[in-house]
C-alpha positions as CSV (number, residue, x, y, z in Angstrom):
1,M,-35.7,-48.5,-6.9
2,I,-32.3,-47.2,-6.2
3,S,-29.7,-47.6,-9.0
4,I,-26.0,-46.7,-8.3
5,C,-23.8,-46.4,-11.6
6,D,-20.1,-46.4,-11.4
7,V,-20.0,-44.0,-8.5
8,K,-16.5,-42.7,-7.4
9,K,-15.9,-40.3,-4.4
10,K,-12.5,-38.6,-4.3
11,Y,-11.1,-36.8,-1.4
12,S,-7.9,-34.7,-1.6
13,S,-5.5,-33.5,1.2
14,G,-2.8,-31.5,-0.1
15,R,-1.1,-33.5,-3.1
16,K,-2.4,-36.7,-1.8
17,A,-5.9,-38.0,-3.2
18,F,-7.7,-41.2,-2.4
19,Y,-11.1,-42.7,-3.5
20,A,-13.6,-43.5,-0.8
21,L,-15.7,-45.0,-3.5
22,D,-14.0,-46.3,-6.6
23,G,-16.5,-47.3,-9.3
24,V,-19.4,-48.7,-7.2
25,S,-22.5,-50.0,-9.1
26,L,-25.5,-51.4,-7.1
27,E,-29.3,-51.8,-7.3
28,I,-31.5,-52.0,-4.5
29,A,-35.2,-52.9,-5.2
30,E,-38.3,-51.5,-3.5
31,G,-38.9,-53.3,-0.3
32,E,-35.6,-55.1,0.2
33,F,-33.5,-55.3,3.5
34,V,-29.8,-54.7,2.5
35,A,-26.8,-54.7,5.0
36,I,-23.7,-53.1,3.8
37,T,-20.6,-54.3,5.7
38,G,-16.9,-54.2,5.5
39,K,-13.9,-52.9,7.6
40,S,-13.6,-49.4,8.7
41,G,-12.7,-47.2,5.9
42,S,-14.2,-49.5,3.3
43,G,-16.4,-47.1,2.1
44,K,-19.7,-48.3,3.3
45,S,-20.8,-45.1,5.4
46,T,-19.8,-42.9,2.2
47,L,-22.0,-44.9,-0.1
48,L,-25.1,-44.4,2.5
49,N,-24.4,-40.9,2.7
50,M,-24.4,-40.6,-1.1
51,I,-27.9,-42.4,-1.1
52,G,-29.2,-39.9,1.5
53,T,-27.8,-37.0,-0.2
54,L,-25.5,-36.0,2.8
55,D,-22.5,-36.1,0.5
56,S,-22.4,-35.7,-3.2
57,V,-20.5,-37.9,-5.9
58,T,-17.3,-37.0,-7.8
59,S,-18.4,-39.0,-10.7
60,G,-21.2,-41.4,-11.7
61,S,-24.8,-41.4,-11.0
62,I,-27.4,-42.3,-8.2
63,F,-30.8,-42.7,-9.5
64,V,-33.5,-42.9,-6.9
65,D,-37.2,-43.8,-8.5
66,G,-36.0,-42.7,-11.8
67,E,-34.4,-39.5,-10.8
68,D,-30.7,-38.5,-10.8
69,L,-29.9,-37.1,-7.4
70,S,-26.9,-35.1,-8.8
71,K,-29.5,-32.9,-10.6
72,Y,-31.3,-31.9,-7.3
73,S,-30.9,-28.4,-6.1
74,G,-30.7,-27.3,-2.5
75,K,-34.3,-27.0,-2.0
76,K,-35.0,-30.3,-3.8
77,I,-32.4,-32.1,-1.8
78,A,-34.0,-31.0,1.5
79,E,-37.3,-32.1,0.2
80,Y,-36.0,-35.4,-0.9
81,R,-34.4,-36.0,2.6
82,N,-37.5,-35.1,4.5
83,K,-40.1,-37.0,2.3
84,K,-38.2,-39.9,0.7
85,V,-35.5,-41.0,3.3
86,G,-35.5,-41.5,7.1
87,F,-32.1,-41.5,8.7
88,V,-30.9,-43.7,11.9
89,F,-27.4,-42.9,13.3
90,Q,-25.1,-44.6,15.7
91,S,-25.2,-41.6,18.1
92,F,-28.9,-41.2,17.9
93,Y,-28.8,-37.3,17.7
94,L,-31.9,-36.6,19.6
95,E,-32.3,-33.3,21.4
96,P,-32.0,-34.2,25.1
97,S,-34.1,-31.4,26.7
98,Y,-36.9,-32.4,24.4
99,T,-39.7,-34.7,25.2
100,V,-39.9,-37.9,23.2
101,Y,-42.8,-36.4,21.2
102,D,-41.0,-33.3,20.6
103,N,-38.2,-35.2,19.0
104,V,-40.3,-37.6,16.9
105,E,-42.2,-34.6,15.7
106,L,-39.5,-32.7,14.2
107,P,-39.2,-33.9,10.8
108,L,-43.0,-33.1,10.5
109,V,-42.6,-29.6,11.6
110,L,-39.7,-29.2,9.2
111,A,-42.2,-30.3,6.4
112,G,-44.5,-27.5,7.7
113,K,-46.9,-29.5,9.5
114,T,-47.9,-28.2,12.9
115,G,-50.5,-28.5,15.7
116,K,-52.7,-31.5,16.5
117,Q,-52.6,-32.9,13.1
118,N,-49.0,-34.3,14.0
119,R,-50.3,-36.4,17.1
120,K,-51.6,-39.6,15.2
121,P,-48.4,-39.9,13.1
122,V,-46.2,-39.3,16.1
123,E,-48.1,-41.8,18.2
124,A,-48.1,-44.4,15.4
125,A,-44.3,-44.1,15.0
126,L,-43.9,-44.6,18.7
127,E,-46.3,-47.5,19.0
128,E,-44.3,-49.3,16.1
129,V,-41.1,-49.0,18.3
130,G,-42.9,-50.0,21.5
131,L,-42.3,-46.5,23.3
132,L,-45.8,-44.8,23.1
133,S,-45.6,-45.0,27.0
134,K,-42.7,-42.5,26.9
135,I,-44.1,-39.9,24.8
136,K,-43.8,-37.2,27.4
137,E,-40.5,-38.4,28.8
138,R,-37.3,-36.1,28.3
139,A,-34.9,-37.7,25.8
140,R,-32.1,-37.3,28.3
141,N,-33.8,-39.6,30.8
142,L,-34.0,-42.6,28.6
143,S,-31.6,-45.5,28.1
144,G,-29.3,-46.0,25.1
145,G,-31.8,-48.4,23.6
146,E,-34.7,-46.3,24.2
147,Q,-33.0,-43.2,22.5
148,Q,-32.4,-45.4,19.5
149,R,-35.9,-46.6,19.2
150,V,-37.0,-42.8,19.5
151,A,-34.6,-42.1,16.7
152,I,-36.1,-44.9,14.5
153,A,-39.6,-43.7,15.2
154,R,-38.5,-40.0,14.2
155,A,-36.9,-41.5,11.0
156,I,-40.3,-43.1,10.1
157,V,-42.9,-40.4,11.1
158,N,-42.9,-38.9,7.5
159,R,-43.6,-42.6,6.3
160,P,-40.5,-42.3,4.0
161,A,-39.9,-44.8,1.2
162,Y,-36.2,-45.7,2.5
163,L,-34.8,-46.1,5.8
164,L,-30.9,-45.6,6.0
165,A,-29.5,-46.9,9.2
166,D,-25.7,-46.2,9.9
167,E,-24.5,-48.7,12.5
168,P,-27.7,-48.5,14.5
169,C,-26.5,-50.8,16.9
170,G,-23.0,-49.6,17.4
171,N,-23.6,-48.0,20.9
172,L,-25.7,-50.6,22.1
173,D,-25.3,-53.8,24.2
174,T,-26.5,-57.2,22.9
175,A,-30.0,-57.1,24.2
176,N,-30.8,-53.7,22.8
177,S,-29.0,-54.6,19.6
178,E,-31.3,-57.3,19.1
179,N,-34.3,-55.3,19.8
180,I,-33.4,-52.8,17.3
181,M,-32.8,-55.5,14.8
182,R,-36.0,-56.9,15.6
183,I,-37.7,-53.4,14.9
184,L,-35.8,-53.0,11.7
185,A,-37.0,-56.4,10.5
186,S,-40.6,-55.6,11.4
187,L,-40.3,-52.5,9.3
188,H,-39.1,-54.6,6.4
189,A,-41.8,-57.0,6.8
190,L,-44.1,-53.9,6.5
191,G,-42.9,-53.0,3.1
192,K,-40.1,-50.4,4.0
193,T,-36.8,-50.5,2.0
194,V,-34.1,-50.8,4.7
195,I,-30.5,-50.2,4.0
196,M,-28.2,-50.7,6.9
197,V,-24.6,-50.2,7.5
198,T,-22.9,-52.3,9.8
199,H,-19.5,-54.0,10.8
200,D,-21.2,-56.7,12.9
201,P,-21.5,-60.1,10.9
202,E,-24.5,-61.0,13.1
203,D,-26.5,-58.0,12.4
204,A,-25.6,-58.3,8.6
205,E,-26.9,-61.8,8.6
206,K,-30.3,-60.6,9.8
207,A,-30.9,-58.8,6.5
208,E,-32.0,-60.6,3.4
209,R,-29.1,-59.3,1.3
210,V,-25.5,-58.6,2.2
211,V,-23.3,-56.3,0.3
212,T,-19.5,-56.4,1.3
213,M,-17.2,-53.5,0.6
214,S,-13.3,-53.1,0.6
215,D,-11.3,-50.2,-0.3
216,G,-14.1,-48.4,-1.8
217,K,-15.2,-51.2,-4.1
218,I,-18.0,-53.9,-3.7
219,V,-16.3,-57.3,-3.4
220,S,-19.4,-59.3,-2.5
221,D,-23.3,-59.2,-3.0
222,R,-25.0,-62.1,-1.9
223,R,-28.4,-63.2,-0.4
224,N,-28.8,-64.7,3.0
225,K,-30.1,-68.3,2.9
226,Q,-32.7,-67.8,5.6
227,N,-34.3,-65.2,3.7
């Protein structure tokens, strides 16, 4: 369970200040597939970054599984990111000279796991995204859609409780976008909690719940009828 309580995020530039988040409260249950949508600058990516501890709140609290993220130390934050959440970004962030295997294995290595013990979880993650056959390929030789699938495999290799996807289809064509959305839906069907930021209304409608933001506030929170 993720519980976001009256969260504000203030940014200052000289004498000017603005709130990227302005009193946001939201609860996301285990196993939900939630799309957070809104125009550019609405605060949706800022909110996702807060859940992922890539940014900190100015005021308010975010509780994940009953623990207040603002109380975490640097070491605890690193452990939370590595074990509890998996990140998928618009720009993939793969190491182009690494093989697919090496890119997917990276979270395991950061968790202190090395050697042959990593092969099964890496292969299982790649199997889930349909790219096991590319395991020895260099990331730079893959298409954009394939790179995003590798990024998803990397995000789930540690079997995190929460998958955070920030515009996962933003750099992809229609066919590849549909493929990525099918993968996210299949992960959700297996019980994964998926939180996706998107500006695309068609992608948002494929989630079971859509949260719409504007000017740092939640203006709508609804469930999709087909779900």
